[in-house]
All heavy atoms as TSV, in Angstrom:
chain	resi	resn	atom	element	x	y	z
A	1	MET	N	N	0.880	-1.199	-0.001
A	1	MET	CA	C	0.025	0.011	0.022
A	1	MET	C	C	0.854	1.238	-0.047
A	1	MET	O	O	1.788	1.310	0.761
A	1	MET	CB	C	-0.860	-0.024	1.175
A	1	MET	CG	C	-1.652	1.260	1.487
A	1	MET	SD	S	-2.585	1.322	2.931
A	1	MET	CE	C	-3.823	0.082	2.606
A	2	LYS	N	N	0.505	2.203	-0.920
A	2	LYS	CA	C	1.368	3.421	-0.911
A	2	LYS	C	C	0.988	4.212	0.225
A	2	LYS	O	O	0.007	4.277	0.834
A	2	LYS	CB	C	0.978	4.237	-2.296
A	2	LYS	CG	C	1.325	3.438	-3.465
A	2	LYS	CD	C	1.023	4.200	-4.720
A	2	LYS	CE	C	1.367	3.448	-5.933
A	2	LYS	NZ	N	1.045	4.164	-7.196
A	3	LYS	N	N	2.063	5.036	0.627
A	3	LYS	CA	C	2.009	5.891	1.840
A	3	LYS	C	C	0.961	6.982	1.651
A	3	LYS	O	O	0.337	7.487	2.634
A	3	LYS	CB	C	3.253	6.523	2.172
A	3	LYS	CG	C	4.289	5.485	2.715
A	3	LYS	CD	C	5.579	6.162	3.254
A	3	LYS	CE	C	6.518	5.133	3.782
A	3	LYS	NZ	N	7.701	5.797	4.346
A	4	VAL	N	N	0.690	7.376	0.413
A	4	VAL	CA	C	-0.303	8.405	0.143
A	4	VAL	C	C	-1.664	7.891	0.516
A	4	VAL	O	O	-2.489	8.711	0.925
A	4	VAL	CB	C	-0.231	8.791	-1.317
A	4	VAL	CG1	C	-1.315	9.794	-1.676
A	4	VAL	CG2	C	1.167	9.344	-1.768
A	5	LEU	N	N	-1.954	6.659	0.516
A	5	LEU	CA	C	-3.212	6.021	0.649
A	5	LEU	C	C	-3.418	5.647	2.202
A	5	LEU	O	O	-4.524	5.195	2.507
A	5	LEU	CB	C	-3.482	4.762	-0.176
A	5	LEU	CG	C	-3.250	4.970	-1.643
A	5	LEU	CD1	C	-3.474	3.678	-2.385
A	5	LEU	CD2	C	-4.320	5.972	-2.152
A	6	ARG	N	N	-2.423	5.948	3.000
A	6	ARG	CA	C	-2.637	5.624	4.398
A	6	ARG	C	C	-3.149	6.835	5.232
A	6	ARG	O	O	-2.804	7.981	4.945
A	6	ARG	CB	C	-1.340	5.277	4.996
A	6	ARG	CG	C	-0.743	3.937	4.436
A	6	ARG	CD	C	0.462	3.618	5.215
A	6	ARG	NE	N	1.249	2.709	4.350
A	6	ARG	CZ	C	2.512	2.420	4.528
A	6	ARG	NH1	N	3.133	2.898	5.575
A	6	ARG	NH2	N	3.158	1.637	3.802
A	7	ILE	N	N	-3.866	6.640	6.370
A	7	ILE	CA	C	-4.173	7.542	7.282
A	7	ILE	C	C	-3.272	7.337	8.466
A	7	ILE	O	O	-3.375	6.273	9.149
A	7	ILE	CB	C	-5.568	7.434	7.673
A	7	ILE	CG1	C	-6.586	7.705	6.535
A	7	ILE	CG2	C	-5.944	8.426	8.828
A	7	ILE	CD1	C	-8.072	7.341	6.810
A	8	LYS	N	N	-2.496	8.383	8.777
A	8	LYS	CA	C	-1.532	8.264	9.897
A	8	LYS	C	C	-1.692	9.259	10.945
A	8	LYS	O	O	-1.240	9.129	12.022
A	8	LYS	CB	C	-0.067	8.249	9.354
A	8	LYS	CG	C	0.127	6.967	8.488
A	8	LYS	CD	C	1.658	7.078	8.106
A	8	LYS	CE	C	2.432	6.381	9.174
A	8	LYS	NZ	N	3.835	6.195	8.719
A	9	ASP	N	N	-2.281	10.334	10.535
A	9	ASP	CA	C	-2.386	11.511	11.427
A	9	ASP	C	C	-3.463	11.277	12.582
A	9	ASP	O	O	-4.617	10.769	12.343
A	9	ASP	CB	C	-2.708	12.761	10.719
A	9	ASP	CG	C	-2.668	14.091	11.435
A	9	ASP	OD1	O	-1.834	14.021	12.434
A	9	ASP	OD2	O	-3.330	15.040	11.155
A	10	ASN	N	N	-3.088	11.571	13.789
A	10	ASN	CA	C	-4.054	11.280	14.876
A	10	ASN	C	C	-5.303	12.151	14.856
A	10	ASN	O	O	-6.406	11.696	15.127
A	10	ASN	CB	C	-3.440	11.698	16.189
A	10	ASN	CG	C	-4.224	11.283	17.412
A	10	ASN	OD1	O	-4.919	10.312	17.401
A	10	ASN	ND2	N	-4.197	12.154	18.489
A	11	ARG	N	N	-5.340	13.348	14.193
A	11	ARG	CA	C	-6.494	14.173	13.929
A	11	ARG	C	C	-7.365	13.518	13.048
A	11	ARG	O	O	-8.620	13.622	13.194
A	11	ARG	CB	C	-6.076	15.571	13.516
A	11	ARG	CG	C	-5.460	16.478	14.621
A	11	ARG	CD	C	-5.135	17.877	14.001
A	11	ARG	NE	N	-3.928	17.652	13.306
A	11	ARG	CZ	C	-3.702	18.368	12.158
A	11	ARG	NH1	N	-4.574	19.115	11.715
A	11	ARG	NH2	N	-2.628	18.129	11.369
A	12	GLU	N	N	-6.907	12.964	12.004
A	12	GLU	CA	C	-7.700	12.230	11.028
A	12	GLU	C	C	-8.400	11.001	11.639
A	12	GLU	O	O	-9.580	10.705	11.409
A	12	GLU	CB	C	-6.880	11.845	9.818
A	12	GLU	CG	C	-6.512	12.965	8.984
A	12	GLU	CD	C	-5.680	12.429	7.767
A	12	GLU	OE1	O	-4.620	11.872	7.915
A	12	GLU	OE2	O	-6.213	12.751	6.569
A	13	PHE	N	N	-7.619	10.241	12.399
A	13	PHE	CA	C	-8.191	9.121	13.173
A	13	PHE	C	C	-9.397	9.554	13.972
A	13	PHE	O	O	-10.381	8.925	14.145
A	13	PHE	CB	C	-7.096	8.357	13.963
A	13	PHE	CG	C	-6.481	7.325	13.175
A	13	PHE	CD1	C	-5.153	7.456	12.856
A	13	PHE	CD2	C	-7.085	6.135	12.784
A	13	PHE	CE1	C	-4.499	6.466	12.164
A	13	PHE	CE2	C	-6.486	5.035	12.035
A	13	PHE	CZ	C	-5.228	5.290	11.841
A	14	GLN	N	N	-9.084	10.641	14.837
A	14	GLN	CA	C	-10.176	10.970	15.809
A	14	GLN	C	C	-11.298	11.520	15.123
A	14	GLN	O	O	-12.496	11.344	15.542
A	14	GLN	CB	C	-9.625	12.174	16.656
A	14	GLN	CG	C	-8.474	11.710	17.535
A	14	GLN	CD	C	-8.919	10.533	18.480
A	14	GLN	OE1	O	-10.095	10.504	19.036
A	14	GLN	NE2	N	-7.988	9.588	18.688
A	15	ALA	N	N	-11.121	12.244	13.932
A	15	ALA	CA	C	-12.300	12.628	13.135
A	15	ALA	C	C	-13.106	11.524	12.597
A	15	ALA	O	O	-14.417	11.521	12.551
A	15	ALA	CB	C	-11.933	13.531	11.956
A	16	ILE	N	N	-12.535	10.487	12.207
A	16	ILE	CA	C	-13.170	9.260	11.765
A	16	ILE	C	C	-13.919	8.531	12.890
A	16	ILE	O	O	-15.057	8.089	12.792
A	16	ILE	CB	C	-12.281	8.361	11.041
A	16	ILE	CG1	C	-11.846	8.979	9.726
A	16	ILE	CG2	C	-12.831	6.948	10.722
A	16	ILE	CD1	C	-10.586	8.190	9.102
A	17	ILE	N	N	-13.346	8.448	14.052
A	17	ILE	CA	C	-13.988	7.782	15.231
A	17	ILE	C	C	-15.171	8.627	15.642
A	17	ILE	O	O	-16.065	7.943	16.177
A	17	ILE	CB	C	-12.869	7.606	16.286
A	17	ILE	CG1	C	-11.797	6.543	15.831
A	17	ILE	CG2	C	-13.385	7.196	17.568
A	17	ILE	CD1	C	-10.704	6.376	16.813
A	18	GLN	N	N	-15.075	9.850	15.550
A	18	GLN	CA	C	-16.250	10.717	16.062
A	18	GLN	C	C	-17.409	10.516	15.224
A	18	GLN	O	O	-18.618	10.814	15.616
A	18	GLN	CB	C	-15.838	12.301	15.951
A	18	GLN	CG	C	-14.835	12.581	17.044
A	18	GLN	CD	C	-15.274	12.368	18.434
A	18	GLN	OE1	O	-16.410	12.481	18.772
A	18	GLN	NE2	N	-14.411	11.788	19.301
A	19	THR	N	N	-17.318	10.031	13.983
A	19	THR	CA	C	-18.502	9.736	13.122
A	19	THR	C	C	-19.319	8.515	13.683
A	19	THR	O	O	-20.549	8.425	13.387
A	19	THR	CB	C	-18.128	9.337	11.718
A	19	THR	OG1	O	-17.337	8.183	11.701
A	19	THR	CG2	C	-17.384	10.519	10.985
A	20	ARG	N	N	-18.734	7.723	14.438
A	20	ARG	CA	C	-19.391	6.499	15.131
A	20	ARG	C	C	-20.006	5.550	14.186
A	20	ARG	O	O	-21.032	4.902	14.440
A	20	ARG	CB	C	-20.401	6.999	16.101
A	20	ARG	CG	C	-19.733	7.776	17.196
A	20	ARG	CD	C	-20.859	8.182	18.242
A	20	ARG	NE	N	-20.265	9.126	19.149
A	20	ARG	CZ	C	-19.663	9.007	20.395
A	20	ARG	NH1	N	-19.578	7.699	20.635
A	20	ARG	NH2	N	-19.299	9.943	21.096
A	21	GLN	N	N	-19.483	5.406	13.020
A	21	GLN	CA	C	-19.860	4.342	11.974
A	21	GLN	C	C	-18.832	3.325	11.970
A	21	GLN	O	O	-17.732	3.615	11.525
A	21	GLN	CB	C	-20.094	4.872	10.652
A	21	GLN	CG	C	-21.146	5.989	10.528
A	21	GLN	CD	C	-21.211	6.592	9.074
A	21	GLN	OE1	O	-20.302	6.479	8.342
A	21	GLN	NE2	N	-22.326	7.334	8.947
A	22	PHE	N	N	-19.139	2.191	12.536
A	22	PHE	CA	C	-18.029	1.155	12.559
A	22	PHE	C	C	-18.661	-0.207	12.520
A	22	PHE	O	O	-19.882	-0.427	12.691
A	22	PHE	CB	C	-17.268	1.299	13.827
A	22	PHE	CG	C	-17.991	0.974	15.222
A	22	PHE	CD1	C	-18.063	-0.239	15.693
A	22	PHE	CD2	C	-18.681	2.015	15.714
A	22	PHE	CE1	C	-18.682	-0.501	16.920
A	22	PHE	CE2	C	-19.447	1.732	16.892
A	22	PHE	CZ	C	-19.385	0.539	17.486
A	23	VAL	N	N	-17.750	-1.188	12.079
A	23	VAL	CA	C	-18.105	-2.595	12.085
A	23	VAL	C	C	-17.062	-3.295	13.015
A	23	VAL	O	O	-15.863	-2.977	12.945
A	23	VAL	CB	C	-17.989	-3.156	10.705
A	23	VAL	CG1	C	-18.228	-4.652	10.700
A	23	VAL	CG2	C	-18.897	-2.444	9.721
A	24	SER	N	N	-17.500	-4.121	13.831
A	24	SER	CA	C	-16.550	-4.690	14.897
A	24	SER	C	C	-16.562	-6.277	14.844
A	24	SER	O	O	-17.508	-6.894	14.408
A	24	SER	CB	C	-17.226	-4.237	16.246
A	24	SER	OG	O	-16.421	-4.887	17.253
A	25	SER	N	N	-15.362	-6.773	15.115
A	25	SER	CA	C	-15.284	-8.110	15.206
A	25	SER	C	C	-14.371	-8.346	16.578
A	25	SER	O	O	-14.177	-7.437	17.282
A	25	SER	CB	C	-14.428	-8.748	13.989
A	25	SER	OG	O	-13.041	-8.313	14.148
A	26	SER	N	N	-13.968	-9.679	16.848
A	26	SER	CA	C	-13.336	-9.951	18.025
A	26	SER	C	C	-11.943	-9.316	18.172
A	26	SER	O	O	-11.356	-8.950	19.152
A	26	SER	CB	C	-13.198	-11.570	18.172
A	26	SER	OG	O	-12.447	-12.093	17.104
A	27	CYS	N	N	-11.342	-9.213	16.908
A	27	CYS	CA	C	-9.884	-8.615	16.866
A	27	CYS	C	C	-9.772	-7.137	16.487
A	27	CYS	O	O	-8.833	-6.423	16.825
A	27	CYS	CB	C	-9.057	-9.424	15.928
A	27	CYS	SG	S	-8.832	-11.107	16.511
A	28	PHE	N	N	-10.617	-6.682	15.553
A	28	PHE	CA	C	-10.583	-5.349	14.999
A	28	PHE	C	C	-11.973	-4.657	15.089
A	28	PHE	O	O	-12.985	-5.216	15.106
A	28	PHE	CB	C	-10.180	-5.474	13.545
A	28	PHE	CG	C	-8.728	-5.931	13.374
A	28	PHE	CD1	C	-8.526	-7.199	12.832
A	28	PHE	CD2	C	-7.726	-5.100	13.537
A	28	PHE	CE1	C	-7.259	-7.701	12.579
A	28	PHE	CE2	C	-6.407	-5.527	13.311
A	28	PHE	CZ	C	-6.165	-6.845	12.834
A	29	SER	N	N	-11.860	-3.305	14.991
A	29	SER	CA	C	-12.901	-2.485	14.818
A	29	SER	C	C	-12.637	-1.658	13.660
A	29	SER	O	O	-11.574	-1.033	13.539
A	29	SER	CB	C	-13.277	-1.612	16.072
A	29	SER	OG	O	-13.677	-2.393	17.124
A	30	VAL	N	N	-13.517	-1.671	12.663
A	30	VAL	CA	C	-13.327	-0.819	11.461
A	30	VAL	C	C	-14.108	0.290	11.396
A	30	VAL	O	O	-15.457	0.219	11.414
A	30	VAL	CB	C	-13.524	-1.709	10.186
A	30	VAL	CG1	C	-13.306	-0.858	8.849
A	30	VAL	CG2	C	-12.610	-2.853	10.227
A	31	TYR	N	N	-13.647	1.566	11.518
A	31	TYR	CA	C	-14.385	2.784	11.427
A	31	TYR	C	C	-14.335	3.288	10.038
A	31	TYR	O	O	-13.317	3.252	9.360
A	31	TYR	CB	C	-13.886	3.854	12.483
A	31	TYR	CG	C	-13.955	3.415	13.841
A	31	TYR	CD1	C	-13.021	2.633	14.614
A	31	TYR	CD2	C	-15.015	3.937	14.592
A	31	TYR	CE1	C	-13.231	2.380	15.864
A	31	TYR	CE2	C	-15.135	3.595	15.929
A	31	TYR	CZ	C	-14.273	2.813	16.563
A	31	TYR	OH	O	-14.388	2.502	17.824
A	32	TYR	N	N	-15.262	3.877	9.585
A	32	TYR	CA	C	-15.339	4.338	8.167
A	32	TYR	C	C	-16.088	5.648	8.020
A	32	TYR	O	O	-16.955	6.036	8.864
A	32	TYR	CB	C	-15.947	3.304	7.229
A	32	TYR	CG	C	-17.366	3.002	7.578
A	32	TYR	CD1	C	-18.489	3.678	6.888
A	32	TYR	CD2	C	-17.667	1.969	8.411
A	32	TYR	CE1	C	-19.761	3.251	7.097
A	32	TYR	CE2	C	-19.001	1.645	8.758
A	32	TYR	CZ	C	-20.039	2.358	8.109
A	32	TYR	OH	O	-21.353	1.985	8.368
A	33	VAL	N	N	-15.811	6.389	7.010
A	33	VAL	CA	C	-16.640	7.627	6.684
A	33	VAL	C	C	-16.751	7.667	5.085
A	33	VAL	O	O	-15.991	7.032	4.395
A	33	VAL	CB	C	-15.629	8.968	6.968
A	33	VAL	CG1	C	-16.231	10.190	6.519
A	33	VAL	CG2	C	-15.325	8.920	8.457
A	34	ASP	N	N	-17.757	8.225	4.700
A	34	ASP	CA	C	-18.057	8.211	3.218
A	34	ASP	C	C	-16.887	8.955	2.517
A	34	ASP	O	O	-16.313	9.883	3.018
A	34	ASP	CB	C	-19.421	8.996	2.898
A	34	ASP	CG	C	-20.592	8.171	3.474
A	34	ASP	OD1	O	-20.588	7.092	3.650
A	34	ASP	OD2	O	-21.595	8.951	3.835
A	35	LYS	N	N	-16.571	8.470	1.385
A	35	LYS	CA	C	-15.374	8.892	0.580
A	35	LYS	C	C	-15.663	10.214	0.040
A	35	LYS	O	O	-16.658	10.519	-0.615
A	35	LYS	CB	C	-15.125	7.841	-0.511
A	35	LYS	CG	C	-13.885	8.033	-1.289
A	35	LYS	CD	C	-13.399	6.889	-2.045
A	35	LYS	CE	C	-14.254	6.879	-3.276
A	35	LYS	NZ	N	-13.712	6.013	-4.342
A	36	LYS	N	N	-14.811	11.101	0.236
A	36	LYS	CA	C	-14.767	12.540	-0.242
A	36	LYS	C	C	-13.733	12.729	-1.313
A	36	LYS	O	O	-13.851	13.625	-2.140
A	36	LYS	CB	C	-14.541	13.482	0.834
A	36	LYS	CG	C	-15.526	13.501	1.988
A	36	LYS	CD	C	-15.233	14.478	3.068
A	36	LYS	CE	C	-16.153	14.327	4.203
A	36	LYS	NZ	N	-15.841	15.117	5.449
A	37	GLU	N	N	-12.718	11.897	-1.342
A	37	GLU	CA	C	-11.645	11.994	-2.319
A	37	GLU	C	C	-11.903	10.988	-3.429
A	37	GLU	O	O	-12.744	10.142	-3.412
A	37	GLU	CB	C	-10.398	11.738	-1.640
A	37	GLU	CG	C	-10.094	12.790	-0.499
A	37	GLU	CD	C	-8.888	12.424	0.265
A	37	GLU	OE1	O	-8.234	11.420	-0.091
A	37	GLU	OE2	O	-8.568	13.108	1.184
A	38	SER	N	N	-11.026	11.136	-4.475
A	38	SER	CA	C	-11.143	10.172	-5.640
A	38	SER	C	C	-10.606	8.843	-5.331
A	38	SER	O	O	-10.883	7.840	-5.962
A	38	SER	CB	C	-10.429	10.717	-6.850
A	38	SER	OG	O	-9.070	10.982	-6.550
A	39	VAL	N	N	-9.737	8.738	-4.199
A	39	VAL	CA	C	-9.222	7.402	-3.916
A	39	VAL	C	C	-9.565	7.170	-2.456
A	39	VAL	O	O	-9.768	7.950	-1.637
A	39	VAL	CB	C	-7.601	7.424	-3.966
A	39	VAL	CG1	C	-7.158	7.639	-5.456
A	39	VAL	CG2	C	-7.052	8.563	-3.151
A	40	SER	N	N	-9.593	5.860	-2.063
A	40	SER	CA	C	-9.939	5.349	-0.739
A	40	SER	C	C	-8.679	5.412	0.098
A	40	SER	O	O	-7.567	5.026	-0.405
A	40	SER	CB	C	-10.509	4.055	-0.736
A	40	SER	OG	O	-11.747	3.922	-1.398
A	41	ARG	N	N	-8.755	5.959	1.276
A	41	ARG	CA	C	-7.610	5.825	2.157
A	41	ARG	C	C	-7.913	4.956	3.366
A	41	ARG	O	O	-9.078	5.015	3.872
A	41	ARG	CB	C	-7.284	7.378	2.723
A	41	ARG	CG	C	-6.921	8.208	1.503
A	41	ARG	CD	C	-6.590	9.582	1.905
A	41	ARG	NE	N	-5.523	9.585	2.782
A	41	ARG	CZ	C	-5.377	10.510	3.779
A	41	ARG	NH1	N	-6.288	11.349	4.094
A	41	ARG	NH2	N	-4.265	10.486	4.595
A	42	VAL	N	N	-6.992	4.377	3.881
A	42	VAL	CA	C	-7.199	3.340	4.985
A	42	VAL	C	C	-6.135	3.642	6.086
A	42	VAL	O	O	-5.050	3.947	5.958
A	42	VAL	CB	C	-6.871	1.947	4.447
A	42	VAL	CG1	C	-6.927	0.838	5.561
A	42	VAL	CG2	C	-7.809	1.592	3.283
A	43	GLY	N	N	-6.671	3.506	7.249
A	43	GLY	CA	C	-5.830	3.628	8.505
A	43	GLY	C	C	-6.009	2.309	9.380
A	43	GLY	O	O	-7.085	1.877	9.544
A	44	ILE	N	N	-4.924	1.801	9.832
A	44	ILE	CA	C	-5.008	0.495	10.572
A	44	ILE	C	C	-4.418	0.719	11.927
A	44	ILE	O	O	-3.361	1.338	12.103
A	44	ILE	CB	C	-4.126	-0.541	9.814
A	44	ILE	CG1	C	-4.635	-0.761	8.448
A	44	ILE	CG2	C	-4.157	-1.901	10.680
A	44	ILE	CD1	C	-3.775	-1.523	7.546
A	45	SER	N	N	-5.221	0.250	12.874
A	45	SER	CA	C	-4.862	0.428	14.273
A	45	SER	C	C	-5.113	-0.775	14.971
A	45	SER	O	O	-6.252	-1.304	14.952
A	45	SER	CB	C	-5.572	1.691	14.965
A	45	SER	OG	O	-5.255	1.696	16.346
A	46	ALA	N	N	-4.094	-1.386	15.615
A	46	ALA	CA	C	-4.205	-2.674	16.446
A	46	ALA	C	C	-4.382	-2.403	17.811
A	46	ALA	O	O	-3.633	-1.580	18.407
A	46	ALA	CB	C	-3.089	-3.630	16.075
A	47	PRO	N	N	-5.284	-3.065	18.509
A	47	PRO	CA	C	-5.511	-2.822	20.008
A	47	PRO	C	C	-4.371	-3.516	20.875
A	47	PRO	O	O	-3.862	-4.396	20.357
A	47	PRO	CB	C	-6.932	-3.511	20.327
A	47	PRO	CG	C	-6.976	-4.566	19.201
A	47	PRO	CD	C	-6.397	-4.008	18.054
A	48	THR	N	N	-4.210	-3.179	21.940
A	48	THR	CA	C	-3.151	-3.603	22.896
A	48	THR	C	C	-3.507	-4.957	23.273
A	48	THR	O	O	-2.641	-5.719	23.831
A	48	THR	CB	C	-2.903	-2.652	24.105
A	48	THR	OG1	O	-4.224	-2.492	24.750
A	48	THR	CG2	C	-2.352	-1.334	23.634
A	49	THR	N	N	-4.679	-5.353	23.145
A	49	THR	CA	C	-5.042	-6.726	23.624
A	49	THR	C	C	-4.499	-7.879	22.615
A	49	THR	O	O	-4.480	-9.043	23.040
A	49	THR	CB	C	-6.670	-6.919	23.596
A	49	THR	OG1	O	-7.145	-6.642	22.387
A	49	THR	CG2	C	-7.122	-6.045	24.700
A	50	LEU	N	N	-3.999	-7.358	21.447
A	50	LEU	CA	C	-3.290	-8.397	20.632
A	50	LEU	C	C	-1.931	-8.804	21.121
A	50	LEU	O	O	-1.612	-9.939	20.822
A	50	LEU	CB	C	-3.222	-7.797	19.240
A	50	LEU	CG	C	-4.431	-7.668	18.317
A	50	LEU	CD1	C	-4.157	-7.073	17.027
A	50	LEU	CD2	C	-5.041	-9.070	18.130
A	51	GLY	N	N	-1.278	-8.020	21.707
A	51	GLY	CA	C	0.044	-8.424	22.287
A	51	GLY	C	C	0.929	-7.154	22.392
A	51	GLY	O	O	0.472	-5.921	22.359
A	52	ASN	N	N	2.258	-7.417	22.455
A	52	ASN	CA	C	3.135	-6.256	22.661
A	52	ASN	C	C	3.277	-5.472	21.273
A	52	ASN	O	O	2.665	-5.890	20.335
A	52	ASN	CB	C	4.454	-6.758	23.174
A	52	ASN	CG	C	5.077	-7.844	22.276
A	52	ASN	OD1	O	4.679	-8.114	21.141
A	52	ASN	ND2	N	6.186	-8.366	22.814
A	53	ALA	N	N	4.152	-4.578	21.254
A	53	ALA	CA	C	4.370	-3.790	20.095
A	53	ALA	C	C	4.850	-4.499	18.824
A	53	ALA	O	O	4.297	-4.222	17.788
A	53	ALA	CB	C	5.302	-2.539	20.410
A	54	VAL	N	N	5.773	-5.531	19.027
A	54	VAL	CA	C	6.190	-6.284	17.931
A	54	VAL	C	C	5.050	-6.944	17.258
A	54	VAL	O	O	4.916	-7.061	16.028
A	54	VAL	CB	C	7.236	-7.282	18.396
A	54	VAL	CG1	C	7.698	-8.193	17.225
A	54	VAL	CG2	C	8.448	-6.528	18.948
A	55	VAL	N	N	4.199	-7.683	18.014
A	55	VAL	CA	C	3.010	-8.354	17.526
A	55	VAL	C	C	2.091	-7.407	16.846
A	55	VAL	O	O	1.507	-7.743	15.746
A	55	VAL	CB	C	2.284	-9.121	18.649
A	55	VAL	CG1	C	1.123	-9.842	18.006
A	55	VAL	CG2	C	3.312	-10.119	19.197
A	56	ARG	N	N	1.754	-6.349	17.509
A	56	ARG	CA	C	0.839	-5.337	16.770
A	56	ARG	C	C	1.385	-4.805	15.511
A	56	ARG	O	O	0.600	-4.707	14.466
A	56	ARG	CB	C	0.639	-4.186	17.822
A	56	ARG	CG	C	-0.310	-4.617	19.013
A	56	ARG	CD	C	-0.832	-3.433	19.758
A	56	ARG	NE	N	0.247	-2.398	20.034
A	56	ARG	CZ	C	0.858	-2.380	21.221
A	56	ARG	NH1	N	0.693	-3.322	22.119
A	56	ARG	NH2	N	1.718	-1.392	21.420
A	57	ASN	N	N	2.622	-4.502	15.454
A	57	ASN	CA	C	3.287	-4.022	14.193
A	57	ASN	C	C	3.212	-5.194	13.053
A	57	ASN	O	O	2.901	-4.796	11.923
A	57	ASN	CB	C	4.800	-3.599	14.404
A	57	ASN	CG	C	4.821	-2.246	15.148
A	57	ASN	OD1	O	3.850	-1.526	15.179
A	57	ASN	ND2	N	5.972	-2.116	15.875
A	58	LYS	N	N	3.424	-6.394	13.476
A	58	LYS	CA	C	3.345	-7.482	12.557
A	58	LYS	C	C	1.931	-7.627	12.034
A	58	LYS	O	O	1.788	-7.749	10.809
A	58	LYS	CB	C	3.789	-8.844	13.208
A	58	LYS	CG	C	3.807	-9.968	12.319
A	58	LYS	CD	C	4.361	-11.271	12.915
A	58	LYS	CE	C	4.271	-12.399	12.089
A	58	LYS	NZ	N	4.693	-13.638	12.673
A	59	VAL	N	N	1.004	-7.491	12.852
A	59	VAL	CA	C	-0.437	-7.653	12.439
A	59	VAL	C	C	-0.752	-6.503	11.521
A	59	VAL	O	O	-1.432	-6.786	10.405
A	59	VAL	CB	C	-1.324	-7.686	13.634
A	59	VAL	CG1	C	-2.822	-7.613	13.186
A	59	VAL	CG2	C	-1.129	-9.024	14.399
A	60	THR	N	N	-0.386	-5.272	11.836
A	60	THR	CA	C	-0.762	-4.151	10.969
A	60	THR	C	C	-0.030	-4.244	9.586
A	60	THR	O	O	-0.630	-3.995	8.581
A	60	THR	CB	C	-0.416	-2.832	11.648
A	60	THR	OG1	O	0.993	-2.785	11.959
A	60	THR	CG2	C	-1.305	-2.593	12.734
A	61	ARG	N	N	1.210	-4.781	9.634
A	61	ARG	CA	C	1.921	-4.923	8.273
A	61	ARG	C	C	1.105	-6.025	7.473
A	61	ARG	O	O	0.879	-5.799	6.344
A	61	ARG	CB	C	3.274	-5.436	8.473
A	61	ARG	CG	C	4.269	-4.359	8.757
A	61	ARG	CD	C	5.637	-4.829	8.628
A	61	ARG	NE	N	5.918	-5.963	9.244
A	61	ARG	CZ	C	6.454	-6.143	10.571
A	61	ARG	NH1	N	6.529	-5.043	11.350
A	61	ARG	NH2	N	6.756	-7.199	11.085
A	62	GLN	N	N	0.749	-7.047	8.063
A	62	GLN	CA	C	0.039	-8.152	7.344
A	62	GLN	C	C	-1.349	-7.720	6.787
A	62	GLN	O	O	-1.673	-7.919	5.635
A	62	GLN	CB	C	-0.156	-9.360	8.274
A	62	GLN	CG	C	1.113	-10.129	8.499
A	62	GLN	CD	C	0.909	-11.195	9.618
A	62	GLN	OE1	O	-0.090	-11.240	10.267
A	62	GLN	NE2	N	1.926	-12.122	9.667
A	63	VAL	N	N	-2.095	-6.945	7.541
A	63	VAL	CA	C	-3.362	-6.317	7.088
A	63	VAL	C	C	-3.121	-5.406	6.002
A	63	VAL	O	O	-3.854	-5.457	5.031
A	63	VAL	CB	C	-4.142	-5.738	8.227
A	63	VAL	CG1	C	-5.365	-5.034	7.745
A	63	VAL	CG2	C	-4.445	-6.820	9.309
A	64	ARG	N	N	-2.078	-4.612	6.166
A	64	ARG	CA	C	-1.739	-3.633	5.047
A	64	ARG	C	C	-1.455	-4.213	3.811
A	64	ARG	O	O	-1.783	-3.856	2.630
A	64	ARG	CB	C	-0.651	-2.675	5.457
A	64	ARG	CG	C	-0.460	-1.524	4.650
A	64	ARG	CD	C	0.706	-0.612	5.150
A	64	ARG	NE	N	0.611	-0.329	6.550
A	64	ARG	CZ	C	1.567	-0.557	7.459
A	64	ARG	NH1	N	2.721	-1.100	7.002
A	64	ARG	NH2	N	1.503	-0.263	8.721
A	65	MET	N	N	-0.660	-5.505	3.805
A	65	MET	CA	C	-0.363	-6.240	2.657
A	65	MET	C	C	-1.555	-6.792	2.018
A	65	MET	O	O	-1.679	-6.967	0.782
A	65	MET	CB	C	0.713	-7.256	3.014
A	65	MET	CG	C	2.063	-6.676	3.307
A	65	MET	SD	S	3.242	-7.905	3.876
A	65	MET	CE	C	3.493	-8.741	2.431
A	66	ILE	N	N	-2.543	-7.229	2.786
A	66	ILE	CA	C	-3.828	-7.874	2.319
A	66	ILE	C	C	-4.530	-6.729	1.526
A	66	ILE	O	O	-5.170	-6.976	0.468
A	66	ILE	CB	C	-4.614	-8.465	3.497
A	66	ILE	CG1	C	-3.924	-9.634	4.045
A	66	ILE	CG2	C	-6.041	-8.751	2.923
A	66	ILE	CD1	C	-4.595	-10.175	5.349
A	67	ILE	N	N	-4.615	-5.673	2.140
A	67	ILE	CA	C	-5.367	-4.481	1.431
A	67	ILE	C	C	-4.572	-4.060	0.154
A	67	ILE	O	O	-5.237	-3.871	-0.804
A	67	ILE	CB	C	-5.488	-3.243	2.415
A	67	ILE	CG1	C	-6.419	-3.599	3.607
A	67	ILE	CG2	C	-6.093	-1.990	1.718
A	67	ILE	CD1	C	-6.525	-2.719	4.651
């Protein structure tokens, strides 16, 4: 995934979370907003319940590769 298509800024994450539109599973919660740009942008955040930082980074890399 190209860096241009990622959401990394905390302000952007908080704005998306404030919309309160999400789909949840046992491992992830996916928050979304209607697309305003011509391309879709994705931000991945892993909860601390998955494990330590090494495990969370590995999971986010794998999800990013899937997308």
